[in-house]
N, C-alpha and C positions, 0 to 999 in steps of 0.2 A: 807482548807483541801487538795484539789487536788494540789495546788501549792507546798505545803509542801512535799507531796509524790513525786512530780516530782523532787524537789530539792534533796531529798534523793536518788532517782533513778539515777540522774546524778552523784552524789557523789559516789554512789556504783559502777557505771560503771567505773568512773575514777580510783577508788581504785583498782578495778579488773585489769585494764589495767596496772597500776603501778606495781602490783604484777607480771604481765606477762612480765615486763621489757620494756613496751612501755610508758615511761614517757611523751614524747612529744605528742604522740597521746592522752594520757589521759588528758593533759592540753587542747588540742583542743576540745575534746569531752565535757569536763566539761564547757569550755567557751561557746561553742555553745548551750549546754543545758540550762545553766543559762540565756544566752541572750534570748533564745526562751521563757523561763518561764517569764522573765521580760516583753517581748513584748506582749505576749498573756494574761498576767495577768493585764496589764496596760490599761487604757481607753484612754490614750493620744497618742498612737502609732498606730492609725488605718491604715495608709498607709503602715507601715512596716509589719503589719500582713499579707499583701498580697505579699510584696516584699521578706520577709525573706525566704520562702521556695526556691525560685529561687536563691537567693544569697547564702544560705547555700549549696544548691546542687552544685553550681559552685565552692565553696570553697572545698567541699569534693571530688567531682568527676573530677575537672579540676585543680584547684590550688594545692591541696595536692599531687596528683600523679606527677604533673610537678616538684614541689619542691623536692619530694622524689627521682625522677629520677636524677635530677641535683646533689643531695647529694650523690647518689650511684656512680656517675661518678667520684667522688673524693676519692673513696675507692678501695680496691682490692677484692671486693665482687665477688666470683666465686664459682664453685662447690667444689673447694679445700679450700675455705675460707668462709664457710657458717655461722659458729658459732661465738659467742663472746669468748674472752679469758677465762673467767671463766667457760663457758660450755665446752670448749676444755680441760681445766684443770680437771674438774670433770669427763669428759669422760675417760681421761687417768688414773686417780686415781681409777676408777671403774674396770679397766682391771685386771683380775686375771688369774692364772693358777693352775692346780691341781698337787700336788706332787705325782707322780706315785708310789713312794715307800710306800706311806702311805695309798693307796687305800685298802679298805676292802669291800667285798660284804656284802649285808644285805638281810634279809628276814623279812616279816611282818607276825605276827601270831595273832590269836584271842584266848586269854586266859581268860576264865571266862567272856566273853563278852567285855573285854578290848583289845585294840590294843597294841601289844608288838613288839619291834624291836630287832632283833638278828644279831650280826656281825659275820663274818667268824672267827674272832680271839677268839671266845668263850665268848664274852661279850654280856650282855642282858640288855635292858633298863627296867624301870618300866612301868606302864601303860601310854600310850601317851595321852589318853583322859584327857583334862583339865590340862595338864602338862605344866610347864614353858618352855620358849624357850630353855634354856640350860638344858640338861639331863645328869646326871652322869651315865656312863656305868660301870657295875660291872660284875666280873666273875660269871658265873652261867651256869647251865646245859641248853642245848638247849630246847626250848619249845616243849612239846609233840605234839602239834597240827600241822597240815600240813601248810606249807607256803601258804599265800594268792596268788591267781593267778595274773598274770600281769595286768589284767583288773582292779582289785581292787587296786593294787599298784599305777596304773596311777590315779585312782580316789583320792588317798590320796597324790598326788604329791605336792600340795600347802602346806599341813601341813609339809611334809618332807623337803621341801625347806626352811622352816622357822626354822628348828631345828638346834641346835648346840650340838654335842655329846662330852662331856668331858671325856677323856680317863684317866685311872689310872696313866699314865706317864705324865699327864698334857697337852697332845696334844688335840686340838679341831678340830673335824672333821665336815665337812659340806656336804650337798647333792651334789654329783658329777655325778649323772646319775640315770637311772631307777633301777640299781642294786648295786650302789656303794656310799660309803661315803669316803671322804679323806680330807687332809689338803689343804685348799685353800690359796694360797700365792699371795699377790699383786705384780703386775709387776712394779708399780711405787710408789714412796714415795715422799710426798711434803716436801720441805726444807724450812727453816725459811726465806730465802731471796727471796722466790717466785719461785725458780727453781724446777725442777723435777729430781729425781734420778731414773735411770733405775736399778732395783734391780739386774738383771742378770749380767750386765756388769759394774755396779757401775759408769755409765757415767752420767754426769750432763747435763741437757738440760735447757737452759734459754730462756725466752720469748724475741723474737726479734721484736721490734715495727716497724721496717722498712719492714720486710718480712711478718709479721703476722704468725709466726711459732715459736715453741720451737726448738732451734738450739743448737747443741753441739759445742765444740771448733773447730772441723774440718769443721764446716759449714753445717753439715748434718741436715736436717730439718725433724721434725715429721709431720705426717698427722693424723688427719685433721689440717688445719690451722684456723686462726681466722681473723675477719675483722679488718682492721686498715685503717686510713686515709693516702693516699699516695699523696695528693696534686694534682698537674697538670700532674702527670705521664702519665695517660691515654691520655691526650690531647697532650702532647709532643711526645708520641709514634706515633701518627698519622703523625707527621712532621719529627721526627728525627730517628726513627727506620727504617733502610733501608729495612729490611725484611717485615715490615708491611706497610711502606709508599708506596712502589711500587704498590701493589694491591689496596691500599686504594685510592691513587690518580687516578689510572686508573678507578676504580669504580665510584669515584666522577665525573670525566670527562664524563664517559658514562651516568651517571644519568642525568646530565645537558643536554647532547646531546639527550638522549632518550626523555626527557620531551619536549625539544625545537623542535626536529624534528617531534614528534607526533603532537604537536600543529600546526606546519607549514603544514604538509601533510594533517591533518584533516581539517584545515582552507581552504587550497587551494581546496581540493576536495569538502568540504561542501559548500563553497561559489560558486564554479563553478556550482554545481548542483542547488543551490538556484537560481542563475541568470538564468540558463537554464529553470528551471521550472516556472520562473516568466514570461516567454514569453507567451503571451496570445494566440498566434496562435498555440501553441503546443497542440495537441489533447491528451486526457486522462491524463492531468496533475495531476489530483487528484489521479489517480491510480498509476502513477509513484511515486508521493510523498509518498504515503502510503507504496509502496514496498520498497522504499529507506529508509524509517524510521524504517523498521522491525528490523535491527541489534540493534537499540537502545531499541526496545520494548522487545526483547528476553533477559532474564537474562544473564549477562556478563559471568558468570562461565560456562554456557552451551555453549555459542559461543566459549569460549577459549578451552574447551575440544573437541568440534567438530573440531576446527582448529588443535588441537594436533594430532587428527587422520588423518586429511587431509594431514598434513606435514610429516607423518610417512615415513621413508626412504624406507621401504620395501613394505608396503601395502597401503600407502596413495594415494589418487586420484591425488594429485598435481604431485607427482613423476611419477605416471603412465602416465599422460598426457605429461610431459616433456620427458619421456623415449620414448613414441610413436612418438613425434614430432622431438626431437633432439638427442635421444639416451643417455640421461644423467639422473642420479639419485642423486641429491645433498644430502649431509649429513647435513640436516638442524640442527640437534641437536648435532652434533659432531664438526662442524666447527664454531669457534667464530663469524666470519663475517656473515655467513649464519644464525646463531642463532639470532644475533642482527637484521638482515634484517627481519627475520620471526617475531620477536617481533614488529617491526615497522609496518609491514604489518597488523598484527592482531590488533594492537592498533589503527591504522588508520581506519580500518574497524569498530571498536567499537566506535570511536569518531566522525567520520564525520557526522552522523545523528544529533547530538547535535548542531554542527556548522551550519548545513543546516537549521535546524528549527530556530535558532537565526537569521541567515541572511535573511530567508524568512520573518520573522516579521519586520526586519529593512528595507527591500526593500519596504514593503508596506507603510512605513512612508515617503519615498522619493516622493516629488511632481511629478506628471506625466508631468507637464508643462516643467520641465527641459529636459526631453527626447524629448518632442515635439519640443522644440526650437533647440535641438541638431540635430534632424532629418531634420529640415528646413535648418540647416547649412551644411548638407551633412556628418555628422559625422558617422563613422563606429561603429559597436558594441564594438570593443576593446577600441575605444576612449571614448565611453560612460562609459565603465567600469572604466577606469583609471582616467577619468576626473570628473565623476559624482558619480558613484556607490561607488567605493572604498573610496574616501575621506569622503563621507557622513556617511558610516557605520563603518569606522575605529575607530572613536572616541568612540562611544558607545560600540563597540565590544572589545576594548582594555581591560577593567577590566575583562570581561568574559574570555578572552584569558589568562590573568594572573592567574585567578582561575583555568583554565584548566591545565596550566603549573604546578601549585602547586599540583593539584590532581595527575597528572602523575609523578611528582617528588616522590610521595609516593605510586605509583601503585603496591602495594605488591601482590595483587591477581593475576594479569597477570603473573608476574615473577614466582610466586610460582606454579601456575597450569600449565604453558606452558613449562618452562625450569628448574624451581627450581634453577636458577642461573647458571646452567651448560652450557657448559663445564668448568671445574675448571682450575684455574691457577696451575702450577706445582711448587713444592719446596717452598711452603709458610708455615709459622708457623701456621696460622689459615686458615681454608678452605675459599676460595674466588673464586667466579665464574666470568667468563668473561661476563655473562649477568646479574649478580647481579646489582641491584641498591642499594643505601645506606640503604633503609629500609629493604630489603631482606638480605643484608649483615649483618646488625645489628641483625636480627632475627637468622641467622645462628650462629653468635658469642654467642648470649645469650642462645639459646635453642637446637641447633642441633650439635654444636661442642662438642667434648668430654671434653673440658675444661670448657665450659659454663661460659665464662668471662662476668658476668653481669655488672661489673664496666666499662669495655671498651665499652660494648654495650650501657650503659647509657650515656657515654660521646659522642658517635656517635649520639645517639638520641637527646641529647641536641643540638648538632651542627645542626641536621635536623630541630629541633624546631626553632632555631635562623634564619635559612634560610627561612623557611616557614613564620615565623613572618615578616621578611623583605619583602617577596613577598606580604603578606597581607597588610602591610603598603603601599606598592606601589600600590596595587589594590585600597585601600581606597582613596588614593590621585588621582588616575585616575578617580574614580567615582565622586569625588568632582569636578574635572575639567569638566567632562561630564555635571554635573548639572549646573555648571556656564556657 
């Protein structure tokens, strides 16, 4: 009984999604549903009963969004091309205008308990209660009762909107406002070949599969447009469109440099502090280690907002100190070089405690005999670091540094809260900031730009995914080498 009901539910969901125009999603939902029913109704698939929820979740929340994003990257999907061709066609065919010359004011009256409509031209309807949609208007004396007040007219608005008034001369009037009926004329007419005729100008607009718009002979396009596949256009635009390539390449280079320099500075500072705090003669080591770990314990967005206030050009403490010592007030948020420097400083502050903790743990695993032998040989601290400490912790630390690089490669929160990608490049087709990294640049293209180019953003997202995937493969190989 229950399996049968579950099958019917899965089929009903699939049918509903097909009616909504989501055929591919419907196939996926039905397939997953039927597979789940088979697994949980069978007694020979015990292991898969535990594995299926995780696998299904991965397919729905990881694989499907990824494939959907890749698919969007090959389309012109944007705020100007949101709909399908058929929905754009239906939208245009629904556009109408009122013939001003045919407008007649109306009043509603209560005659013998029935609702009656009277036009200014001396025509009166029969009782509207339980009347058909089309009502024949006839010449008659104006009803003796007073017109209904506007409040009651508004209450009858839905009924009035559904009416069609047939005039003695054959014209058909429709509801055109709270006080008027008139002839409603369509702005567009569908043609047999699939094109649309603009009634007012008698201009033909044909669907253009390359542009995703209805276009006339002069190349003028109608809005809204519709989604079409454009192949590799979004990807080729990154490489061959000079107006887009310049900012994109600059942002790409800055993204790599930002992630690499953050890892470099955080590693240098964190490792140095870990080695220093590993010195047994240093008093209050635990206190120092606790204080230095605090930047990692405080939520990142709070630290970022605090630094945003500290770097404020007019009221920030950092500029107040620099002004008192050197008489300067750097424009941290207006100068591209200073803005990038500020990002590196803040991100190093946020990242060094993680490296410090990792290095502290790795230092504990180094045998003390090596340092004792080095001391007997008269080696200096720097020699110990470069000959013993660094080589022994570099190998296990490498995979973690690669993961830190991948994290900073997509560090959207820092860019968004601290600079929002600004200051912007000038004279660009799409808004692009000198401190944007690829992920924040993609966000601006997809959601904050007036064009909202989702297809281009999806193409950039796919590129980011490929790069992060390559870094993940590199990390896995590094970890396998560490284990071996």
